[in-house]
N, CA, C and O atoms as a GROMACS GRO file, in nm:
protein
  432
    1MET      N    1   0.199  -0.193   0.256
    1MET     CA    2   0.304  -0.150   0.352
    1MET      C    3   0.442  -0.175   0.332
    1MET      O    4   0.544  -0.112   0.362
    2ARG      N    5   0.419  -0.289   0.270
    2ARG     CA    6   0.556  -0.317   0.268
    2ARG      C    7   0.664  -0.267   0.165
    2ARG      O    8   0.787  -0.277   0.171
    3VAL      N    9   0.570  -0.200   0.053
    3VAL     CA   10   0.621  -0.134  -0.070
    3VAL      C   11   0.673  -0.062  -0.058
    3VAL      O   12   0.791  -0.059  -0.092
    4PRO      N   13   0.586   0.076   0.018
    4PRO     CA   14   0.629   0.212   0.046
    4PRO      C   15   0.794   0.157   0.164
    4PRO      O   16   0.901   0.120   0.115
    5PHE      N   17   0.778   0.164   0.250
    5PHE     CA   18   0.878   0.107   0.289
    5PHE      C   19   1.007   0.066   0.244
    5PHE      O   20   1.120   0.099   0.281
    6PHE      N   21   0.958  -0.030   0.138
    6PHE     CA   22   1.098  -0.101   0.089
    6PHE      C   23   1.158   0.009  -0.010
    6PHE      O   24   1.279   0.014  -0.031
    7LEU      N   25   1.070   0.097  -0.069
    7LEU     CA   26   1.099   0.225  -0.153
    7LEU      C   27   1.188   0.317  -0.099
    7LEU      O   28   1.301   0.337  -0.145
    8LEU      N   29   1.129   0.387   0.018
    8LEU     CA   30   1.170   0.511   0.125
    8LEU      C   31   1.311   0.391   0.180
    8LEU      O   32   1.408   0.460   0.213
    9PHE      N   33   1.337   0.258   0.194
    9PHE     CA   34   1.483   0.217   0.230
    9PHE      C   35   1.549   0.272   0.146
    9PHE      O   36   1.632   0.358   0.173
   10ILE      N   37   1.514   0.213  -0.016
   10ILE     CA   38   1.621   0.212  -0.111
   10ILE      C   39   1.660   0.320  -0.106
   10ILE      O   40   1.774   0.342  -0.066
   11PHE      N   41   1.566   0.435  -0.151
   11PHE     CA   42   1.568   0.594  -0.167
   11PHE      C   43   1.693   0.654  -0.028
   11PHE      O   44   1.745   0.765  -0.038
   12ILE      N   45   1.719   0.571   0.076
   12ILE     CA   46   1.766   0.687   0.178
   12ILE      C   47   1.860   0.591   0.161
   12ILE      O   48   1.943   0.677   0.189
   13PHE      N   49   1.944   0.470   0.136
   13PHE     CA   50   2.030   0.395   0.105
   13PHE      C   51   2.124   0.423  -0.050
   13PHE      O   52   2.239   0.385  -0.073
   14THR      N   53   2.046   0.488  -0.126
   14THR     CA   54   2.108   0.551  -0.247
   14THR      C   55   2.135   0.652  -0.211
   14THR      O   56   2.256   0.667  -0.231
   15ILE      N   57   2.090   0.740  -0.165
   15ILE     CA   58   2.112   0.889  -0.120
   15ILE      C   59   2.241   0.904  -0.030
   15ILE      O   60   2.327   0.989  -0.052
   16THR      N   61   2.247   0.815   0.073
   16THR     CA   62   2.364   0.824   0.152
   16THR      C   63   2.463   0.766   0.121
   16THR      O   64   2.556   0.781   0.200
   17ASN      N   65   2.494   0.665  -0.017
   17ASN     CA   66   2.582   0.610  -0.060
   17ASN      C   67   2.618   0.679  -0.163
   17ASN      O   68   2.719   0.634  -0.218
   18SER      N   69   2.573   0.776  -0.212
   18SER     CA   70   2.633   0.846  -0.346
   18SER      C   71   2.679   0.962  -0.285
   18SER      O   72   2.702   1.051  -0.366
   19GLN      N   73   2.700   0.991  -0.164
   19GLN     CA   74   2.757   1.112  -0.161
   19GLN      C   75   2.927   1.113  -0.079
   19GLN      O   76   2.970   1.056   0.021
   20GLU      N   77   2.985   1.204  -0.177
   20GLU     CA   78   3.134   1.192  -0.184
   20GLU      C   79   3.190   1.205  -0.069
   20GLU      O   80   3.150   1.272   0.026
   21ARG      N   81   3.298   1.129  -0.078
   21ARG     CA   82   3.386   1.144   0.098
   21ARG      C   83   3.498   1.196   0.075
   21ARG      O   84   3.536   1.217  -0.040
   22ALA      N   85   3.584   1.231   0.199
   22ALA     CA   86   3.718   1.310   0.143
   22ALA      C   87   3.790   1.197   0.098
   22ALA      O   88   3.862   1.203  -0.002
   23ASP      N   89   3.774   1.082   0.173
   23ASP     CA   90   3.885   1.028   0.119
   23ASP      C   91   3.880   0.853   0.060
   23ASP      O   92   3.927   0.741   0.080
   24SER      N   93   3.783   0.931  -0.027
   24SER     CA   94   3.715   0.817  -0.132
   24SER      C   95   3.820   0.754  -0.275
   24SER      O   96   3.794   0.661  -0.352
   25SER      N   97   3.923   0.829  -0.273
   25SER     CA   98   4.054   0.830  -0.347
   25SER      C   99   4.124   0.717  -0.323
   25SER      O  100   4.166   0.652  -0.419
   26LYS      N  101   4.154   0.667  -0.166
   26LYS     CA  102   4.199   0.531  -0.141
   26LYS      C  103   4.122   0.424  -0.134
   26LYS      O  104   4.168   0.328  -0.073
   27SER      N  105   4.003   0.412  -0.186
   27SER     CA  106   3.902   0.304  -0.187
   27SER      C  107   3.940   0.241  -0.326
   27SER      O  108   4.026   0.315  -0.373
   28ASN      N  109   3.912   0.131  -0.417
   28ASN     CA  110   3.935   0.094  -0.513
   28ASN      C  111   3.816   0.028  -0.554
   28ASN      O  112   3.799   0.005  -0.674
   29LEU      N  113   3.721  -0.010  -0.458
   29LEU     CA  114   3.590  -0.057  -0.500
   29LEU      C  115   3.510   0.091  -0.514
   29LEU      O  116   3.513   0.186  -0.435
   30LYS      N  117   3.443   0.080  -0.633
   30LYS     CA  118   3.296   0.195  -0.642
   30LYS      C  119   3.183   0.141  -0.661
   30LYS      O  120   3.168   0.047  -0.738
   31VAL      N  121   3.092   0.190  -0.594
   31VAL     CA  122   2.944   0.081  -0.608
   31VAL      C  123   2.858   0.227  -0.670
   31VAL      O  124   2.883   0.346  -0.688
   32ALA      N  125   2.764   0.151  -0.684
   32ALA     CA  126   2.682   0.273  -0.816
   32ALA      C  127   2.568   0.206  -0.797
   32ALA      O  128   2.584   0.085  -0.806
   33ALA      N  129   2.434   0.247  -0.768
   33ALA     CA  130   2.261   0.212  -0.758
   33ALA      C  131   2.177   0.270  -0.812
   33ALA      O  132   2.209   0.378  -0.862
   34SER      N  133   2.043   0.224  -0.826
   34SER     CA  134   1.983   0.299  -0.882
   34SER      C  135   1.828   0.195  -0.937
   34SER      O  136   1.825   0.100  -1.016
   35VAL      N  137   1.711   0.263  -0.857
   35VAL     CA  138   1.588   0.218  -0.870
   35VAL      C  139   1.497   0.265  -0.957
   35VAL      O  140   1.497   0.382  -0.996
   36SER      N  141   1.398   0.163  -1.001
   36SER     CA  142   1.308   0.262  -1.101
   36SER      C  143   1.218   0.174  -1.059
   36SER      O  144   1.237   0.056  -1.030
   37LEU      N  145   1.039   0.284  -1.055
   37LEU     CA  146   0.928   0.164  -1.142
   37LEU      C  147   0.873   0.197  -1.241
   37LEU      O  148   0.832   0.307  -1.279
   38ASN      N  149   0.870   0.086  -1.291
   38ASN     CA  150   0.874   0.066  -1.427
   38ASN      C  151   0.698   0.016  -1.467
   38ASN      O  152   0.661  -0.100  -1.449
   39SER      N  153   0.584   0.150  -1.535
   39SER     CA  154   0.448   0.099  -1.550
   39SER      C  155   0.424  -0.018  -1.638
   39SER      O  156   0.304  -0.037  -1.655
   40ASN      N  157   0.493  -0.093  -1.693
   40ASN     CA  158   0.397  -0.184  -1.717
   40ASN      C  159   0.540  -0.321  -1.725
   40ASN      O  160   0.532  -0.402  -1.817
   41GLY      N  161   0.619  -0.328  -1.658
   41GLY     CA  162   0.721  -0.448  -1.642
   41GLY      C  163   0.740  -0.528  -1.836
   41GLY      O  164   0.715  -0.640  -1.882
   42ILE      N  165   0.788  -0.418  -1.888
   42ILE     CA  166   0.864  -0.451  -2.030
   42ILE      C  167   0.990  -0.543  -1.977
   42ILE      O  168   1.050  -0.516  -1.873
   43ALA      N  169   1.021  -0.645  -2.052
   43ALA     CA  170   1.124  -0.703  -2.068
   43ALA      C  171   1.210  -0.736  -2.236
   43ALA      O  172   1.142  -0.761  -2.336
   44PRO      N  173   1.317  -0.730  -2.237
   44PRO     CA  174   1.388  -0.758  -2.329
   44PRO      C  175   1.349  -0.820  -2.443
   44PRO      O  176   1.357  -0.792  -2.562
   45ILE      N  177   1.281  -0.954  -2.348
   45ILE     CA  178   1.232  -1.026  -2.456
   45ILE      C  179   1.093  -1.053  -2.384
   45ILE      O  180   1.075  -1.081  -2.266
   46PRO      N  181   0.974  -1.032  -2.510
   46PRO     CA  182   0.811  -1.032  -2.512
   46PRO      C  183   0.794  -1.136  -2.412
   46PRO      O  184   0.710  -1.102  -2.329
   47ALA      N  185   0.839  -1.241  -2.392
   47ALA     CA  186   0.781  -1.365  -2.318
   47ALA      C  187   0.786  -1.356  -2.183
   47ALA      O  188   0.698  -1.391  -2.105
   48PHE      N  189   0.926  -1.291  -2.148
   48PHE     CA  190   0.921  -1.252  -2.021
   48PHE      C  191   0.858  -1.134  -1.952
   48PHE      O  192   0.864  -1.118  -1.830
   49SER      N  193   0.809  -1.064  -2.022
   49SER     CA  194   0.737  -0.949  -1.973
   49SER      C  195   0.626  -0.954  -1.844
   49SER      O  196   0.561  -1.058  -1.831
   50LEU      N  197   0.606  -0.856  -1.759
   50LEU     CA  198   0.512  -0.889  -1.669
   50LEU      C  199   0.403  -0.844  -1.651
   50LEU      O  200   0.339  -0.852  -1.546
   51ASP      N  201   0.359  -0.771  -1.786
   51ASP     CA  202   0.254  -0.703  -1.817
   51ASP      C  203   0.171  -0.611  -1.693
   51ASP      O  204   0.048  -0.614  -1.694
   52LYS      N  205   0.233  -0.542  -1.602
   52LYS     CA  206   0.193  -0.510  -1.469
   52LYS      C  207   0.350  -0.447  -1.431
   52LYS      O  208   0.462  -0.463  -1.477
   53PRO      N  209   0.279  -0.351  -1.300
   53PRO     CA  210   0.395  -0.223  -1.241
   53PRO      C  211   0.519  -0.322  -1.225
   53PRO      O  212   0.487  -0.441  -1.235
   54ALA      N  213   0.666  -0.294  -1.201
   54ALA     CA  214   0.764  -0.362  -1.146
   54ALA      C  215   0.866  -0.221  -1.106
   54ALA      O  216   0.886  -0.105  -1.142
   55ILE      N  217   0.904  -0.310  -1.021
   55ILE     CA  218   1.048  -0.228  -0.940
   55ILE      C  219   1.148  -0.319  -0.981
   55ILE      O  220   1.164  -0.441  -0.986
   56ILE      N  221   1.222  -0.196  -1.016
   56ILE     CA  222   1.350  -0.240  -1.078
   56ILE      C  223   1.487  -0.144  -1.033
   56ILE      O  224   1.508  -0.023  -1.033
   57ALA      N  225   1.571  -0.271  -0.994
   57ALA     CA  226   1.684  -0.222  -0.891
   57ALA      C  227   1.828  -0.290  -1.012
   57ALA      O  228   1.826  -0.401  -1.066
   58THR      N  229   1.952  -0.174  -1.028
   58THR     CA  230   2.033  -0.195  -1.044
   58THR      C  231   2.192  -0.169  -0.965
   58THR      O  232   2.239  -0.056  -0.957
   59VAL      N  233   2.248  -0.262  -0.923
   59VAL     CA  234   2.364  -0.209  -0.851
   59VAL      C  235   2.468  -0.237  -0.929
   59VAL      O  236   2.456  -0.340  -0.995
   60SER      N  237   2.572  -0.173  -0.942
   60SER     CA  238   2.725  -0.187  -1.015
   60SER      C  239   2.840  -0.198  -0.908
   60SER      O  240   2.841  -0.100  -0.833
   61LEU      N  241   2.921  -0.277  -0.885
   61LEU     CA  242   3.016  -0.291  -0.843
   61LEU      C  243   3.165  -0.332  -0.896
   61LEU      O  244   3.203  -0.441  -0.935
   62ILE      N  245   3.249  -0.186  -0.883
   62ILE     CA  246   3.326  -0.199  -0.976
   62ILE      C  247   3.441  -0.206  -0.922
   62ILE      O  248   3.438  -0.188  -0.800
   63LYS      N  249   3.568  -0.231  -0.980
   63LYS     CA  250   3.694  -0.228  -0.901
   63LYS      C  251   3.756  -0.246  -1.072
   63LYS      O  252   3.719  -0.302  -1.176
   64ASN      N  253   3.869  -0.163  -1.026
   64ASN     CA  254   3.976  -0.145  -1.154
   64ASN      C  255   3.912  -0.188  -1.317
   64ASN      O  256   3.845  -0.104  -1.377
   65ARG      N  257   3.933  -0.289  -1.364
   65ARG     CA  258   3.879  -0.322  -1.504
   65ARG      C  259   3.749  -0.368  -1.470
   65ARG      O  260   3.660  -0.297  -1.518
   66PHE      N  261   3.705  -0.477  -1.394
   66PHE     CA  262   3.617  -0.561  -1.396
   66PHE      C  263   3.501  -0.490  -1.283
   66PHE      O  264   3.517  -0.428  -1.178
   67SER      N  265   3.399  -0.524  -1.348
   67SER     CA  266   3.234  -0.489  -1.260
   67SER      C  267   3.173  -0.624  -1.279
   67SER      O  268   3.179  -0.712  -1.365
   68TYR      N  269   3.106  -0.604  -1.153
   68TYR     CA  270   2.953  -0.709  -1.159
   68TYR      C  271   2.843  -0.596  -1.158
   68TYR      O  272   2.855  -0.496  -1.087
   69ASP      N  273   2.708  -0.627  -1.263
   69ASP     CA  274   2.629  -0.538  -1.264
   69ASP      C  275   2.473  -0.645  -1.250
   69ASP      O  276   2.405  -0.689  -1.342
   70PRO      N  277   2.458  -0.661  -1.127
   70PRO     CA  278   2.314  -0.729  -1.148
   70PRO      C  279   2.196  -0.641  -1.118
   70PRO      O  280   2.204  -0.539  -1.049
   71THR      N  281   2.087  -0.686  -1.175
   71THR     CA  282   1.994  -0.610  -1.188
   71THR      C  283   1.847  -0.687  -1.117
   71THR      O  284   1.799  -0.787  -1.170
   72LEU      N  285   1.792  -0.632  -1.008
   72LEU     CA  286   1.700  -0.703  -0.974
   72LEU      C  287   1.547  -0.684  -1.012
   72LEU      O  288   1.518  -0.564  -1.011
   73ALA      N  289   1.442  -0.768  -1.047
   73ALA     CA  290   1.328  -0.690  -1.074
   73ALA      C  291   1.213  -0.777  -0.990
   73ALA      O  292   1.207  -0.900  -0.990
   74TYR      N  293   1.121  -0.686  -0.915
   74TYR     CA  294   1.028  -0.742  -0.857
   74TYR      C  295   0.880  -0.663  -0.904
   74TYR      O  296   0.867  -0.552  -0.955
   75GLY      N  297   0.767  -0.773  -0.863
   75GLY     CA  298   0.618  -0.680  -0.915
   75GLY      C  299   0.601  -0.618  -0.809
   75GLY      O  300   0.697  -0.612  -0.732
   76LEU      N  301   0.483  -0.557  -0.775
   76LEU     CA  302   0.444  -0.450  -0.659
   76LEU      C  303   0.456  -0.494  -0.555
   76LEU      O  304   0.504  -0.442  -0.454
   77ASN      N  305   0.398  -0.627  -0.577
   77ASN     CA  306   0.359  -0.747  -0.463
   77ASN      C  307   0.498  -0.813  -0.408
   77ASN      O  308   0.497  -0.912  -0.334
   78MET      N  309   0.620  -0.745  -0.453
   78MET     CA  310   0.723  -0.778  -0.363
   78MET      C  311   0.828  -0.941  -0.461
   78MET      O  312   0.944  -0.982  -0.452
   79LYS      N  313   0.699  -0.987  -0.548
   79LYS     CA  314   0.729  -1.136  -0.584
   79LYS      C  315   0.829  -1.139  -0.701
   79LYS      O  316   0.811  -1.112  -0.820
   80PRO      N  317   0.940  -1.180  -0.634
   80PRO     CA  318   1.114  -1.190  -0.752
   80PRO      C  319   1.038  -1.185  -0.919
   80PRO      O  320   0.934  -1.248  -0.940
   81TRP      N  321   1.097  -1.110  -1.018
   81TRP     CA  322   1.050  -1.146  -1.172
   81TRP      C  323   1.159  -1.179  -1.201
   81TRP      O  324   1.168  -1.302  -1.203
   82ILE      N  325   1.263  -1.120  -1.228
   82ILE     CA  326   1.394  -1.140  -1.270
   82ILE      C  327   1.503  -1.143  -1.225
   82ILE      O  328   1.506  -1.050  -1.144
   83ILE      N  329   1.590  -1.188  -1.226
   83ILE     CA  330   1.765  -1.120  -1.189
   83ILE      C  331   1.843  -1.140  -1.315
   83ILE      O  332   1.835  -1.243  -1.382
   84ASP      N  333   1.931  -1.022  -1.349
   84ASP     CA  334   2.045  -1.016  -1.454
   84ASP      C  335   2.131  -0.982  -1.363
   84ASP      O  336   2.159  -0.884  -1.294
   85SER      N  337   2.177  -1.124  -1.385
   85SER     CA  338   2.365  -1.073  -1.334
   85SER      C  339   2.432  -1.111  -1.461
   85SER      O  340   2.428  -1.206  -1.540
   86TRP      N  341   2.513  -0.970  -1.444
   86TRP     CA  342   2.632  -0.996  -1.562
   86TRP      C  343   2.781  -0.952  -1.480
   86TRP      O  344   2.773  -0.879  -1.381
   87LEU      N  345   2.870  -0.985  -1.512
   87LEU     CA  346   3.021  -0.995  -1.494
   87LEU      C  347   3.122  -0.922  -1.628
   87LEU      O  348   3.152  -1.005  -1.714
   88HIS      N  349   3.161  -0.820  -1.645
   88HIS     CA  350   3.219  -0.749  -1.748
   88HIS      C  351   3.367  -0.741  -1.654
   88HIS      O  352   3.408  -0.770  -1.541
   89TYR      N  353   3.422  -0.675  -1.799
   89TYR     CA  354   3.551  -0.683  -1.779
   89TYR      C  355   3.602  -0.549  -1.927
   89TYR      O  356   3.599  -0.568  -2.049
   90LYS      N  357   3.639  -0.438  -1.859
   90LYS     CA  358   3.717  -0.345  -1.906
   90LYS      C  359   3.818  -0.391  -2.028
   90LYS      O  360   3.935  -0.403  -1.993
   91LEU      N  361   3.782  -0.424  -2.201
   91LEU     CA  362   3.929  -0.414  -2.253
   91LEU      C  363   3.969  -0.300  -2.276
   91LEU      O  364   4.090  -0.280  -2.264
   92VAL      N  365   3.887  -0.194  -2.314
   92VAL     CA  366   3.943  -0.093  -2.394
   92VAL      C  367   3.888   0.077  -2.237
   92VAL      O  368   3.775   0.105  -2.195
   93ARG      N  369   3.973   0.117  -2.215
   93ARG     CA  370   3.917   0.237  -2.093
   93ARG      C  371   3.965   0.373  -2.171
   93ARG      O  372   4.086   0.382  -2.190
   94ARG      N  373   3.907   0.446  -2.203
   94ARG     CA  374   3.927   0.659  -2.294
   94ARG      C  375   3.841   0.687  -2.209
   94ARG      O  376   3.752   0.628  -2.147
   95PRO      N  377   3.885   0.791  -2.218
   95PRO     CA  378   3.731   0.948  -2.178
   95PRO      C  379   3.624   0.912  -2.298
   95PRO      O  380   3.507   0.904  -2.260
   96SER      N  381   3.645   0.894  -2.413
   96SER     CA  382   3.586   0.904  -2.495
   96SER      C  383   3.513   0.743  -2.569
   96SER      O  384   3.414   0.725  -2.639
   97PHE      N  385   3.584   0.678  -2.532
   97PHE     CA  386   3.536   0.576  -2.554
   97PHE      C  387   3.564   0.445  -2.488
   97PHE      O  388   3.686   0.438  -2.473
   98GLU      N  389   3.486   0.305  -2.426
   98GLU     CA  390   3.522   0.188  -2.345
   98GLU      C  391   3.477   0.071  -2.444
   98GLU      O  392   3.365   0.076  -2.495
   99LEU      N  393   3.537   0.000  -2.463
   99LEU     CA  394   3.494  -0.147  -2.499
   99LEU      C  395   3.475  -0.259  -2.382
   99LEU      O  396   3.578  -0.269  -2.316
  100ARG      N  397   3.421  -0.304  -2.360
  100ARG     CA  398   3.406  -0.395  -2.279
  100ARG      C  399   3.336  -0.570  -2.285
  100ARG      O  400   3.241  -0.594  -2.359
  101THR      N  401   3.387  -0.659  -2.213
  101THR     CA  402   3.308  -0.774  -2.283
  101THR      C  403   3.241  -0.842  -2.132
  101THR      O  404   3.276  -0.795  -2.023
  102GLY      N  405   3.145  -0.954  -2.143
  102GLY     CA  406   3.099  -0.977  -2.018
  102GLY      C  407   3.046  -1.114  -2.048
  102GLY      O  408   3.037  -1.170  -2.157
  103VAL      N  409   3.010  -1.160  -1.920
  103VAL     CA  410   2.925  -1.305  -1.884
  103VAL      C  411   2.813  -1.246  -1.850
  103VAL      O  412   2.823  -1.133  -1.802
  104ASN      N  413   2.700  -1.296  -1.864
  104ASN     CA  414   2.534  -1.294  -1.804
  104ASN      C  415   2.515  -1.413  -1.750
  104ASN      O  416   2.512  -1.512  -1.823
  105PHE      N  417   2.499  -1.423  -1.619
  105PHE     CA  418   2.478  -1.559  -1.521
  105PHE      C  419   2.311  -1.514  -1.487
  105PHE      O  420   2.291  -1.458  -1.379
  106SER      N  421   2.188  -1.540  -1.584
  106SER     CA  422   2.055  -1.492  -1.545
  106SER      C  423   1.990  -1.618  -1.505
  106SER      O  424   2.021  -1.726  -1.555
  107SER      N  425   1.878  -1.599  -1.390
  107SER     CA  426   1.789  -1.683  -1.365
  107SER      C  427   1.621  -1.603  -1.365
  107SER      O  428   1.582  -1.507  -1.298
  108SER      N  429   1.567  -1.666  -1.441
  108SER     CA  430   1.397  -1.575  -1.467
  108SER      C  431   1.321  -1.643  -1.387
  108SER      O  432   1.202  -1.615  -1.375
   0.00000   0.00000   0.00000
């Protein structure tokens, strides 16, 4: 029961926050979010693989050249699997090219 309620909450939250507002040019803070359901819990490092389905949520908080990009992954039993936190700085911002550097504050 908790999993469908959690997914519904995340879906509604993402839809309502993704709508464009008329005065959005006044706000310097941009927020983006995505939620996915992974079928087998694959991790970049095989030793950290969950080997079960996982719910992965990614959030980005962007202000000027700085961004904070945490990724939260949970098993379907809502047990935390991995938290991957990045703090980025955009060195070069062009329409066709972007170069950024970052620091990773991860815990698993």
